[in-house]
N, C-alpha and C positions, 0 to 999 in steps of 0.2 A: 784637632779631630773630632771630638765630643757633637760640636755646633752642624762637623759633614754629617752623622748618623743624624743627627737629630732631624737637618732638610731632610733626607732621603727620609726619614721612618715620617714625616709630617706627607710628602708627596702617596708616600703608598695609603697613607691613612686616606687619602685626600681620592686617591683614585678609589681603592675600595670602598670607601666609603656612599660614594657615586655612584659604581654603579650598584653596588646593592642597592638605596632607598632607589634609584631611575630604577632600574628593575622592580622595582616590587608599583614603586608610581604611574607606571609603565598600565602591571596589571590590575592594578584599583581600579583607572581611568579608562581600560579595555571592557570591564565590567557595566558599568557603569556608562560608557557609548561614549568619550573624551577622543576624539583625538595627540596624541600627543608632540604630531612630528612634527607639529609647524613651530614659528620658529618665538611667537608673543609664545603656546605656553611653556615649551622646551627653556625658555628663560625664564618663565616666573618657576619651575622647581625646578632651573640650576642654582637661582639667589636660593630659595629656600633653600635645597640640601646648603647648599655650600653656610651657608649661617646657622643650620641647626649640629653642621660641625665643626665650626667654630666655636658655638656654645660647645660642647663636645668637649674638645680638647682640651682648649680653656681655664673649665670647671674640672675637669678628671685626666688626659691622658697626659697633659705636659708633666706634673708631677712620678708622672712611672717611665719615663726617657733619660736619656742616657746625655740630654743639657740641666746643669746644676747651680744656675747663676743664680744670682741677687731680685730680679727683677720678673720672678714667679709670681704670680696672683692672679686668685681665683674675678671670674669678672664681680662687680656685684647683685647682689641678687632683686633689687629691682632690672637692671642694666639682663641680665637672665631673663625674666620672666618679660618684659620689652622686648625684647631680639624674640622670643620663641610665640611670642601673639605675632609678632611685621614677620612670620617665614609660615606661621600654622593661614595669614588670611592669605598671604602670595598664594598653597595653598587651597584656600577653597576657592580664590582670584583665580585660579587660574579655567576651571567647565565656563565662563561666561568670555572668554575666547576663542 
């Protein structure tokens, strides 16, 4: 049962995170004058948001949920920095499309 609850929690975190981050990005990009409705721009921002949410979940949120398995480990600092840089680069590439 705890696995099911954790899956529901992850889905809620993903939907909520995508909603909040997407809204903030849309407002910022509209101020800059970038049309976020095209597929390439939408895909770049969605990938960036997913990477940020993945980092947040694996480094912080997984330790506060219902799942208490043995395989709960943080992402290494080097991997966290690398993934964060990739996500930021994806966001910075967005106005070029």
